[in-house]
C-alpha positions as CSV (number, residue, x, y, z in Angstrom):
1,M,-13.5,2.6,6.9
2,T,-13.1,6.4,6.4
3,S,-10.2,7.5,4.2
4,A,-7.6,9.9,5.4
5,A,-8.3,13.6,4.6
6,P,-6.3,15.0,1.7
7,P,-3.9,17.9,2.2
8,T,-5.9,20.9,3.3
9,P,-6.0,23.9,0.8
10,K,-5.0,27.2,2.1
11,P,-8.0,28.6,4.0
12,A,-9.8,31.6,2.6
13,A,-11.1,32.6,6.1
14,A,-10.9,31.7,9.8
15,L,-14.2,31.4,11.6
16,S,-15.0,31.3,15.3
17,A,-17.3,28.6,16.6
18,G,-20.0,31.1,17.0
19,D,-19.6,32.3,13.4
20,A,-19.9,28.7,12.1
21,R,-23.0,28.1,14.2
22,R,-24.8,31.2,12.9
23,I,-23.8,30.5,9.3
24,A,-25.2,27.0,9.6
25,L,-28.5,28.3,11.1
26,R,-28.9,30.9,8.3
27,A,-28.1,28.4,5.6
28,Q,-30.8,26.1,7.0
29,G,-33.4,28.9,7.1
30,L,-33.5,29.2,10.9
31,L,-31.9,32.6,11.3
32,G,-33.4,35.7,9.8
33,A,-36.9,36.4,8.4
34,P,-38.6,33.3,7.1
35,D,-39.0,33.1,3.3
36,R,-42.8,33.1,3.2
37,R,-42.9,34.1,-0.4
38,G,-40.9,30.9,-1.3
39,G,-43.0,28.9,1.1
40,V,-42.6,25.2,1.5
41,R,-41.1,24.7,-2.0
42,G,-38.6,27.4,-1.2
43,V,-37.6,25.5,1.9
44,L,-37.2,22.3,-0.1
45,R,-35.1,24.0,-2.7
46,R,-32.9,25.6,-0.1
47,L,-32.3,22.4,1.9
48,G,-32.1,20.2,-1.2
49,A,-33.4,17.2,0.7
50,V,-36.1,16.7,3.3
51,Q,-36.0,13.3,5.0
52,L,-39.1,11.1,5.2
53,D,-39.9,8.8,8.0
54,T,-42.7,6.5,9.1
55,I,-42.9,7.9,12.6
56,S,-45.7,10.4,13.2
57,V,-46.2,11.9,16.6
58,L,-47.1,15.6,16.3
59,A,-46.9,15.2,12.5
60,R,-44.6,13.4,10.1
61,S,-41.0,14.6,9.9
62,H,-41.3,16.1,6.4
63,E,-44.2,18.3,7.7
64,L,-42.2,19.3,10.8
65,V,-39.3,20.6,8.7
66,P,-41.1,23.5,6.9
67,Y,-43.1,24.2,10.2
68,A,-39.8,24.8,12.0
69,R,-38.8,27.4,9.4
70,L,-42.1,29.0,8.4
71,G,-44.3,28.6,11.4
72,A,-47.9,27.4,11.2
73,V,-48.0,26.5,7.5
74,G,-51.1,24.5,6.7
75,R,-50.3,20.7,6.7
76,G,-52.3,20.2,3.5
77,A,-50.3,23.0,1.9
78,V,-47.1,21.1,2.8
79,E,-48.2,18.0,0.8
80,E,-49.4,20.1,-2.1
81,A,-46.1,22.0,-2.3
82,Y,-44.0,18.9,-2.2
83,W,-45.8,17.0,-4.9
84,G,-47.7,17.9,-8.0
85,G,-44.6,17.8,-10.2
86,A,-42.4,19.9,-7.9
87,A,-40.5,17.0,-6.2
88,F,-39.8,13.3,-6.3
89,E,-38.7,10.8,-3.7
90,Y,-35.4,9.1,-3.9
91,W,-32.4,7.9,-1.9
92,S,-30.4,10.9,-0.6
93,H,-29.5,11.2,3.1
94,A,-32.1,8.5,3.4
95,A,-35.5,8.3,1.7
96,C,-36.0,12.0,1.0
97,V,-38.3,14.4,-0.8
98,L,-36.0,16.1,-3.4
99,P,-36.7,19.1,-5.7
100,V,-37.4,17.8,-9.2
101,E,-34.5,20.0,-10.4
102,E,-32.2,17.5,-8.7
103,W,-33.3,14.6,-10.8
104,P,-30.2,14.7,-13.1
105,L,-27.8,14.9,-10.1
106,F,-28.8,11.4,-8.9
107,A,-27.9,9.8,-12.3
108,F,-24.6,8.6,-10.6
109,R,-26.7,6.6,-8.0
110,R,-29.1,5.2,-10.6
111,R,-26.1,4.0,-12.6
112,A,-24.5,2.4,-9.5
113,F,-27.8,0.5,-8.9
114,T,-27.9,-0.6,-12.5
115,A,-24.3,-1.9,-12.3
116,R,-24.9,-3.7,-9.1
117,G,-28.0,-5.5,-10.5
118,H,-30.1,-5.6,-7.4
119,R,-30.7,-3.8,-4.1
120,W,-32.0,-6.0,-1.2
121,H,-34.1,-8.5,-3.1
122,R,-33.7,-10.5,-6.3
123,M,-36.6,-11.2,-8.6
124,E,-37.6,-14.6,-9.8
125,D,-38.1,-13.4,-13.3
126,A,-36.8,-9.8,-13.7
127,V,-37.6,-9.4,-17.3
128,R,-41.2,-10.5,-17.0
129,S,-41.9,-8.8,-13.7
130,C,-40.5,-5.4,-14.8
131,A,-42.3,-5.6,-18.1
132,E,-45.6,-6.2,-16.4
133,V,-45.1,-3.3,-14.0
134,R,-44.1,-0.9,-16.9
135,A,-47.2,-2.0,-18.8
136,R,-49.6,-1.4,-15.9
137,L,-48.1,2.0,-15.2
138,R,-48.3,3.0,-18.8
139,A,-51.9,1.9,-19.0
140,D,-53.2,2.9,-15.6
141,G,-50.6,4.9,-13.6
142,P,-49.8,6.5,-11.3
143,L,-50.3,3.5,-9.0
144,T,-49.3,2.2,-5.5
145,A,-47.8,-1.2,-5.0
146,T,-51.2,-2.3,-3.7
147,D,-52.8,-1.1,-6.9
148,L,-50.2,-3.2,-8.8
149,G,-51.2,-6.4,-7.0
150,G,-49.8,-6.1,-3.4
151,A,-46.6,-5.3,-1.7
152,R,-46.1,-8.3,0.5
153,R,-46.3,-12.1,0.1
154,G,-48.0,-12.3,3.5
155,G,-45.0,-12.5,5.9
156,P,-43.1,-9.7,7.6
157,W,-42.8,-6.2,6.0
158,W,-39.6,-7.2,4.2
159,D,-41.2,-10.3,2.6
160,W,-41.8,-8.4,-0.6
161,S,-43.9,-9.7,-3.4
162,E,-42.4,-10.0,-6.9
163,T,-44.3,-6.9,-8.0
164,K,-43.0,-4.8,-5.1
165,I,-39.4,-5.9,-5.8
166,A,-39.9,-5.0,-9.5
167,I,-41.4,-1.6,-8.8
168,E,-38.7,-0.7,-6.3
169,W,-36.0,-1.8,-8.6
170,L,-37.4,0.3,-11.4
171,L,-37.4,3.2,-9.0
172,D,-33.8,2.6,-8.0
173,V,-32.6,2.7,-11.7
174,G,-34.7,5.6,-12.7
175,E,-37.4,4.1,-15.0
176,V,-40.0,4.8,-12.4
177,V,-40.5,7.8,-10.0
178,C,-42.2,8.1,-6.7
179,T,-44.3,11.2,-7.3
180,E,-46.1,11.4,-3.9
181,R,-47.2,9.4,-0.8
182,R,-50.8,8.5,-0.5
183,G,-51.8,7.1,2.9
184,W,-48.0,6.8,3.4
185,K,-47.9,4.4,0.4
186,R,-45.6,5.4,-2.5
187,V,-47.3,6.4,-5.7
188,Y,-45.3,5.4,-8.7
189,D,-45.3,6.7,-12.3
190,L,-43.1,6.3,-15.3
191,A,-40.2,8.7,-15.3
192,E,-41.0,9.7,-18.9
193,R,-44.3,11.1,-17.6
194,A,-43.3,12.4,-14.2
195,V,-40.0,14.2,-14.9
196,P,-40.0,17.3,-17.1
197,P,-38.4,16.4,-20.5
198,E,-35.6,18.9,-20.2
199,L,-34.5,17.3,-16.9
200,L,-35.1,13.7,-18.1
201,A,-32.8,14.3,-21.1
202,Q,-29.9,15.3,-18.9
203,D,-27.4,12.6,-18.2
204,P,-24.4,14.2,-16.4
205,D,-21.4,12.0,-15.7
206,D,-20.6,10.9,-12.2
207,A,-18.0,13.6,-11.5
208,T,-20.5,16.3,-12.5
209,C,-23.2,14.8,-10.3
210,L,-20.9,14.6,-7.3
211,R,-19.5,18.1,-7.8
212,R,-23.0,19.6,-7.9
213,L,-24.3,17.6,-5.0
214,V,-21.3,18.6,-2.8
215,G,-21.9,22.2,-3.8
216,Q,-25.6,21.9,-2.9
217,A,-24.8,20.3,0.4
218,G,-22.3,23.0,1.2
219,A,-24.8,25.7,0.4
220,A,-27.4,24.0,2.6
221,L,-25.0,23.6,5.5
222,G,-23.2,26.9,5.1
223,V,-20.0,25.6,6.5
224,A,-19.1,21.9,6.7
225,T,-16.3,19.4,7.1
226,R,-15.7,16.8,4.4
227,A,-17.6,14.2,6.6
228,D,-20.5,16.6,6.9
229,L,-20.6,17.1,3.1
230,A,-20.5,13.4,2.5
231,D,-23.3,12.7,5.0
232,Y,-25.7,15.1,3.5
233,H,-26.5,13.0,0.5
234,R,-24.7,9.9,1.8
235,L,-21.7,10.1,-0.4
236,R,-18.3,8.6,0.4
237,T,-15.6,11.0,1.7
238,E,-13.3,10.1,-1.1
239,Q,-16.1,11.2,-3.5
240,V,-16.2,14.5,-1.7
241,D,-12.4,14.8,-1.8
242,A,-12.4,14.3,-5.6
243,V,-14.7,17.2,-6.4
244,A,-14.7,19.6,-3.4
245,A,-12.1,22.0,-4.9
246,D,-14.3,22.3,-8.0
247,S,-17.7,22.5,-6.3
248,G,-17.7,26.2,-5.8
249,L,-17.0,25.9,-2.0
250,V,-14.0,27.6,-0.4
251,P,-11.7,26.2,2.3
252,V,-11.9,27.7,5.7
253,E,-10.8,27.0,9.3
254,V,-13.2,26.8,12.1
255,E,-12.4,27.2,15.8
256,G,-12.9,24.0,17.7
257,W,-13.5,21.8,14.7
258,G,-10.0,20.2,14.8
259,R,-8.4,18.0,17.4
260,D,-7.8,19.2,20.9
261,G,-10.2,22.2,20.3
262,G,-7.9,23.8,17.7
263,P,-9.0,25.1,14.3
264,G,-10.2,22.4,11.9
265,P,-10.4,22.3,8.1
266,A,-13.8,22.9,6.5
267,W,-15.5,24.1,3.4
268,A,-17.9,27.0,3.2
269,D,-20.4,28.4,0.7
270,P,-18.8,31.7,-0.4
271,A,-22.2,33.4,-0.3
272,A,-22.4,32.5,3.4
273,L,-19.1,34.4,4.0
274,G,-20.3,37.5,2.2
275,S,-22.2,39.0,5.1
276,A,-22.5,38.4,8.8
277,P,-25.5,36.2,9.7
278,R,-28.0,38.4,11.6
279,G,-31.7,38.5,12.2
280,R,-34.4,36.8,14.3
281,H,-33.7,33.3,15.7
282,R,-36.6,30.8,15.4
283,T,-37.9,29.3,18.6
284,T,-39.2,25.9,17.6
285,L,-39.2,22.2,18.1
286,L,-37.2,20.2,15.5
287,S,-37.8,16.8,14.1
288,P,-34.9,14.4,15.0
289,F,-34.7,13.9,11.2
290,D,-34.4,17.7,10.5
291,S,-31.3,18.4,8.4
292,L,-30.0,20.8,11.0
293,V,-29.6,17.9,13.4
294,W,-29.7,14.6,11.4
295,D,-25.9,14.3,11.5
296,R,-25.4,13.6,15.2
297,A,-21.6,14.2,15.1
298,R,-22.0,17.6,13.4
299,T,-24.8,18.5,15.9
300,E,-22.5,17.9,18.8
301,R,-19.7,19.8,17.2
302,V,-21.7,22.8,16.1
303,F,-24.1,23.0,19.1
304,G,-22.4,21.1,21.9
305,F,-25.6,19.0,22.0
306,A,-25.6,15.2,22.1
307,H,-28.8,13.9,20.6
308,R,-30.0,10.4,19.9
309,L,-33.2,9.0,18.4
310,E,-34.5,6.6,21.0
311,A,-37.6,5.3,19.1
312,Y,-35.8,1.9,18.6
313,V,-34.2,1.8,22.1
314,P,-36.0,-0.4,24.6
315,R,-38.4,1.7,26.7
316,E,-36.5,1.0,30.0
317,R,-33.2,2.3,28.5
318,R,-34.6,5.6,27.0
319,V,-33.2,8.7,28.5
320,H,-35.2,11.4,26.8
321,G,-38.1,9.5,25.3
322,Y,-39.4,7.8,22.1
323,F,-39.3,10.8,19.8
324,A,-37.4,13.5,21.6
325,M,-37.5,16.7,19.6
326,P,-34.7,19.2,20.2
327,L,-35.7,22.7,21.2
328,L,-34.0,25.5,19.2
329,A,-34.0,28.9,20.8
330,G,-31.7,31.9,20.5
331,G,-29.6,30.0,18.0
332,R,-28.8,27.2,20.3
333,L,-30.2,23.8,21.2
334,V,-31.4,24.3,24.8
335,G,-33.6,21.3,25.6
336,R,-35.8,18.6,24.1
337,V,-39.3,17.2,24.6
338,D,-40.9,13.8,23.9
339,P,-44.4,14.8,22.7
340,A,-47.6,12.8,22.3
341,R,-51.2,13.6,21.5
342,E,-54.2,12.6,23.5
343,G,-57.3,13.8,21.8
344,R,-57.0,17.6,21.6
345,T,-54.2,17.7,24.2
346,L,-50.5,17.9,23.4
347,V,-48.7,15.9,26.1
348,A,-45.1,16.5,26.9
349,R,-44.2,13.0,28.2
350,Q,-40.8,14.4,29.2
351,A,-39.4,17.9,28.8
352,S,-35.7,18.4,29.4
353,V,-34.3,21.9,29.7
354,E,-30.7,22.9,29.8
355,S,-31.2,25.8,32.2
356,P,-33.9,28.1,33.7
357,A,-33.5,30.4,30.7
358,A,-34.9,27.6,28.5
359,V,-38.2,27.4,30.4
360,A,-39.9,30.2,28.6
361,P,-38.8,29.1,25.1
362,M,-39.9,25.6,25.8
363,A,-43.4,26.8,26.9
364,Q,-43.6,28.9,23.8
365,A,-42.6,26.1,21.5
366,L,-45.0,23.7,23.1
367,R,-47.9,26.1,22.8
368,E,-47.2,27.0,19.1
369,A,-46.8,23.3,18.2
370,A,-50.1,22.5,19.9
371,D,-51.9,25.2,18.0
372,W,-50.4,24.0,14.7
373,V,-51.6,20.4,15.1
374,G,-55.1,21.4,16.4
375,C,-54.6,20.9,20.1
376,D,-56.2,23.4,22.5
377,A,-54.4,22.2,25.6
378,V,-50.8,21.3,26.7
379,T,-49.9,19.2,29.7
380,V,-46.4,18.4,31.0
381,E,-45.9,15.0,32.7
382,R,-42.3,15.1,33.6
383,V,-39.6,17.8,33.7
384,V,-35.8,17.3,33.8
385,P,-34.4,18.7,36.1
386,E,-37.4,18.3,38.4
387,S,-36.6,21.5,40.1
388,L,-37.9,23.4,37.0
389,A,-41.2,21.5,36.8
390,G,-43.2,24.2,38.6
391,A,-41.7,27.0,36.4
392,L,-42.4,25.1,33.2
393,T,-45.9,24.2,34.1
394,A,-46.7,27.8,35.0
395,A,-45.0,29.1,31.8
396,V,-47.1,26.6,29.7
397,A,-50.3,27.8,31.4
398,A,-49.4,31.4,30.7
399,A,-48.3,30.9,27.1
C-alpha cells in the first residue's frame, strides 16, 4: 500500500510537459551529443543502474542501453567497460550493473538482508555452507556457482543447491560480489578483493544511503515524482519522503503530472534546470528494460506511450510481440518493433508506427540495429497499421 504524499514544498519552478520530457531525455543521455569520451562507463555512471535480463533477441538488455545512447559501440567493449573492477551486480531497480562507486550506498540493503536472515531459500547448515564457499573463493576465486559445485539440485531452476543458496546469501549481505557474467553465469569473488579498499571501508547509515540514492535517481531522471524516485532503486515512497528535501533535489510543478491534467508535484535535479535542454535527438530502438522506459507509469505520463513487456504473455494474447522495443525519434516514442534474427537477417516480426511520420525513423533504426548486430539484411513481416506496410518496406530497402 502506497503512503500518502507529504505536504508539497513550495516549488522552485513550473515546467511544461514538454520541458519535463526534454529534461528527462537529456538526463538519460538521449538528447544532445553523445558522451563518446566517457563511453560505456560514462553511460553507466550517468544512469547509476543498468538492468540485466536473461532475454536476448538482438542483444542482451545491458548491451542495448549503451547502444541506444552511443550508437554502434562494440559489444565486446560493452562487457569490458562494465566489468574489470569498474562495476558490480546487485539488487537495485532489479538485478543491475552498478558503478563500483555506488557500493557504499547499498549498505542499507545489505543490512536489511542481514536482519531478515534469508531471502528466498533457507540453508540446511548456514554456518558450514557459508564457510565452505568463503574458503573456496579465498583459495580459487573468482568462481561461478557451477565451479563451486553446482547451482541446482536437479529440479526446476529455483531448486537451488545448498552451495547456490549460500553464495547468493553472501552476495545479498555483501561478503561476496558478482564481478561479471560469464556465459550469463554470475562470477563471484570476495568483497575484500573485488571492492576498492576506500569504498569497502565506508559504512554510511541508512539515511545517508537513501539520501544519496534519491539524489542519484533524481539526477538520472532529471525530473521525477516521489513514486518515480522510489522506483528507480526500488525504495519505498516513505523512504523517499524522509530524505528528498535533503537530497539536493528541488521541488517543481509539472504540467499534466497531477490529477485532471493539472500541475503535479515533482522533484528536479537543479543542474537540469540550469539550461534549456537542446541538441540532437537520438533515433533508436530501446530495450523494454531501458531506464528511460522501465517504469511503465512514468513512461505513459512523460511520453503518452503505454508499453508492456509481453514476453511472459501467452502468444495468442500478445498485441505488439514477444520483445517489443519502443522506437525513440524526435524526442518522442513513436512506435515499436518486435525483432528477431534469422542468420544474418534482422526480422521485424511486427512493426507498429504511430503515424506516417514515424516510417522513416523506424526504417533508420532497424537498419542501424541490423548493422550493429552483424546483420546485412532487414525484412519486415507485419506492419501496424497495415496501410503503412508498403511505405515501411520501401523505406527499409532504401535505408
